[in-house]
C-alpha positions as protocol buffer text, in pm:
chain_id: "A"
residue {
  index: 1
  type: UNK
  ca { x: 906 y: -1680 z: -137 }
}
residue {
  index: 2
  type: UNK
  ca { x: 716 y: -2005 z: -121 }
}
residue {
  index: 3
  type: UNK
  ca { x: 763 y: -2364 z: -10 }
}
residue {
  index: 4
  type: UNK
  ca { x: 950 y: -2563 z: -275 }
}
residue {
  index: 5
  type: UNK
  ca { x: 753 y: -2839 z: -444 }
}
residue {
  index: 6
  type: UNK
  ca { x: 425 y: -2688 z: -326 }
}
residue {
  index: 7
  type: UNK
  ca { x: 209 y: -2565 z: -613 }
}
residue {
  index: 8
  type: UNK
  ca { x: -45 y: -2415 z: -369 }
}
residue {
  index: 9
  type: UNK
  ca { x: 225 y: -2221 z: -187 }
}
residue {
  index: 10
  type: UNK
  ca { x: 369 y: -2100 z: -518 }
}
residue {
  index: 11
  type: UNK
  ca { x: 27 y: -1982 z: -638 }
}
residue {
  index: 12
  type: UNK
  ca { x: -37 y: -1803 z: -308 }
}
residue {
  index: 13
  type: UNK
  ca { x: 299 y: -1628 z: -331 }
}
residue {
  index: 14
  type: UNK
  ca { x: 224 y: -1518 z: -687 }
}
residue {
  index: 15
  type: UNK
  ca { x: -121 y: -1391 z: -588 }
}
residue {
  index: 16
  type: UNK
  ca { x: 34 y: -1166 z: -325 }
}
residue {
  index: 17
  type: UNK
  ca { x: 218 y: -987 z: -600 }
}
residue {
  index: 18
  type: UNK
  ca { x: -81 y: -906 z: -816 }
}
residue {
  index: 19
  type: UNK
  ca { x: -161 y: -542 z: -871 }
}
residue {
  index: 20
  type: UNK
  ca { x: -520 y: -588 z: -761 }
}
residue {
  index: 21
  type: UNK
  ca { x: -420 y: -756 z: -438 }
}
residue {
  index: 22
  type: UNK
  ca { x: -170 y: -483 z: -350 }
}
residue {
  index: 23
  type: UNK
  ca { x: -409 y: -203 z: -452 }
}
residue {
  index: 24
  type: UNK
  ca { x: -684 y: -346 z: -230 }
}
residue {
  index: 25
  type: UNK
  ca { x: -436 y: -400 z: 53 }
}
residue {
  index: 26
  type: UNK
  ca { x: -327 y: -36 z: 32 }
}
residue {
  index: 27
  type: UNK
  ca { x: -691 y: 75 z: 46 }
}
residue {
  index: 28
  type: UNK
  ca { x: -755 y: -139 z: 354 }
}
residue {
  index: 29
  type: UNK
  ca { x: -445 y: 0 z: 524 }
}
residue {
  index: 30
  type: UNK
  ca { x: -556 y: 356 z: 453 }
}
residue {
  index: 31
  type: UNK
  ca { x: -898 y: 274 z: 602 }
}
residue {
  index: 32
  type: UNK
  ca { x: -728 y: 142 z: 915 }
}
residue {
  index: 33
  type: UNK
  ca { x: -504 y: 448 z: 947 }
}
residue {
  index: 34
  type: UNK
  ca { x: -777 y: 710 z: 892 }
}
residue {
  index: 35
  type: UNK
  ca { x: -666 y: 1073 z: 899 }
}
residue {
  index: 36
  type: UNK
  ca { x: -309 y: 975 z: 1001 }
}
residue {
  index: 37
  type: UNK
  ca { x: -268 y: 832 z: 651 }
}
residue {
  index: 38
  type: UNK
  ca { x: 35 y: 653 z: 511 }
}
residue {
  index: 39
  type: UNK
  ca { x: 329 y: 708 z: 282 }
}
residue {
  index: 40
  type: UNK
  ca { x: 410 y: 437 z: 27 }
}
residue {
  index: 41
  type: UNK
  ca { x: 714 y: 337 z: 237 }
}
residue {
  index: 42
  type: UNK
  ca { x: 500 y: 301 z: 549 }
}
residue {
  index: 43
  type: UNK
  ca { x: 249 y: 89 z: 357 }
}
residue {
  index: 44
  type: UNK
  ca { x: 532 y: -126 z: 218 }
}
residue {
  index: 45
  type: UNK
  ca { x: 666 y: -195 z: 569 }
}
residue {
  index: 46
  type: UNK
  ca { x: 321 y: -295 z: 698 }
}
residue {
  index: 47
  type: UNK
  ca { x: 240 y: -515 z: 396 }
}
residue {
  index: 48
  type: UNK
  ca { x: 575 y: -692 z: 424 }
}
residue {
  index: 49
  type: UNK
  ca { x: 530 y: -752 z: 796 }
}
residue {
  index: 50
  type: UNK
  ca { x: 171 y: -875 z: 765 }
}
residue {
  index: 51
  type: UNK
  ca { x: 227 y: -1098 z: 459 }
}
residue {
  index: 52
  type: UNK
  ca { x: 583 y: -1210 z: 536 }
}
residue {
  index: 53
  type: UNK
  ca { x: 669 y: -1124 z: 174 }
}
residue {
  index: 54
  type: UNK
  ca { x: 908 y: -863 z: 36 }
}
residue {
  index: 55
  type: UNK
  ca { x: 799 y: -605 z: -220 }
}
residue {
  index: 56
  type: UNK
  ca { x: 980 y: -350 z: -430 }
}
residue {
  index: 57
  type: UNK
  ca { x: 906 y: 6 z: -316 }
}
residue {
  index: 58
  type: UNK
  ca { x: 811 y: 109 z: -669 }
}
residue {
  index: 59
  type: UNK
  ca { x: 548 y: -167 z: -683 }
}
residue {
  index: 60
  type: UNK
  ca { x: 374 y: -23 z: -376 }
}
residue {
  index: 61
  type: UNK
  ca { x: 420 y: 339 z: -488 }
}
residue {
  index: 62
  type: UNK
  ca { x: 261 y: 256 z: -825 }
}
residue {
  index: 63
  type: UNK
  ca { x: -55 y: 135 z: -650 }
}
residue {
  index: 64
  type: UNK
  ca { x: -74 y: 470 z: -466 }
}
residue {
  index: 65
  type: UNK
  ca { x: -45 y: 647 z: -803 }
}
residue {
  index: 66
  type: UNK
  ca { x: -325 y: 431 z: -949 }
}
residue {
  index: 67
  type: UNK
  ca { x: -552 y: 491 z: -649 }
}
residue {
  index: 68
  type: UNK
  ca { x: -490 y: 865 z: -664 }
}
residue {
  index: 69
  type: UNK
  ca { x: -568 y: 869 z: -1039 }
}
residue {
  index: 70
  type: UNK
  ca { x: -890 y: 675 z: -969 }
}
residue {
  index: 71
  type: UNK
  ca { x: -990 y: 939 z: -711 }
}
residue {
  index: 72
  type: UNK
  ca { x: -984 y: 684 z: -426 }
}
residue {
  index: 73
  type: UNK
  ca { x: -705 y: 852 z: -224 }
}
residue {
  index: 74
  type: UNK
  ca { x: -558 y: 1200 z: -198 }
}
residue {
  index: 75
  type: UNK
  ca { x: -263 y: 1382 z: -47 }
}
residue {
  index: 76
  type: UNK
  ca { x: -321 y: 1489 z: 313 }
}
residue {
  index: 77
  type: UNK
  ca { x: -88 y: 1789 z: 300 }
}
residue {
  index: 78
  type: UNK
  ca { x: 146 y: 1622 z: 551 }
}
residue {
  index: 79
  type: UNK
  ca { x: 492 y: 1483 z: 484 }
}
residue {
  index: 80
  type: UNK
  ca { x: 697 y: 1227 z: 677 }
}
residue {
  index: 81
  type: UNK
  ca { x: 1055 y: 1100 z: 640 }
}
residue {
  index: 82
  type: UNK
  ca { x: 1129 y: 788 z: 439 }
}
residue {
  index: 83
  type: UNK
  ca { x: 1383 y: 519 z: 535 }
}
residue {
  index: 84
  type: UNK
  ca { x: 1618 y: 687 z: 284 }
}
residue {
  index: 85
  type: UNK
  ca { x: 1599 y: 1020 z: 469 }
}
residue {
  index: 86
  type: UNK
  ca { x: 1379 y: 1206 z: 219 }
}
residue {
  index: 87
  type: UNK
  ca { x: 1035 y: 1348 z: 285 }
}
residue {
  index: 88
  type: UNK
  ca { x: 732 y: 1169 z: 139 }
}
residue {
  index: 89
  type: UNK
  ca { x: 376 y: 1288 z: 102 }
}
residue {
  index: 90
  type: UNK
  ca { x: 114 y: 1125 z: 322 }
}
residue {
  index: 91
  type: UNK
  ca { x: -196 y: 987 z: 150 }
}
residue {
  index: 92
  type: UNK
  ca { x: -543 y: 945 z: 297 }
}
residue {
  index: 93
  type: UNK
  ca { x: -856 y: 771 z: 179 }
}
residue {
  index: 94
  type: UNK
  ca { x: -1126 y: 974 z: 7 }
}
residue {
  index: 95
  type: UNK
  ca { x: -1456 y: 910 z: 182 }
}
residue {
  index: 96
  type: UNK
  ca { x: -1723 y: 867 z: -85 }
}
residue {
  index: 97
  type: UNK
  ca { x: -1997 y: 1023 z: 132 }
}
residue {
  index: 98
  type: UNK
  ca { x: -1807 y: 1312 z: 291 }
}
residue {
  index: 99
  type: UNK
  ca { x: -1545 y: 1348 z: 13 }
}
residue {
  index: 100
  type: UNK
  ca { x: -1261 y: 1288 z: 262 }
}
residue {
  index: 101
  type: UNK
  ca { x: -1202 y: 1156 z: 608 }
}
């Protein structure tokens, strides 16, 4: 959402939804969480809390898929429950120098 009649607020709200913004946000969250990693649902909850914006789960999950395809993140081998009661794979950042954290 954004403040009505505020072009700046509207533009800021739209920027939050860009793929690049979300992809970079996911990377920064994975840096912060280190070897604990995150599932897409966990990342979604943090992004929504920190930005005060709501996002579709598939939008966040797609950024994880892109980052994995770009060899920036990988599966940790751990799984954690989702809000829907299923198990989700935990992702971690790939460290460019040591290959993984």
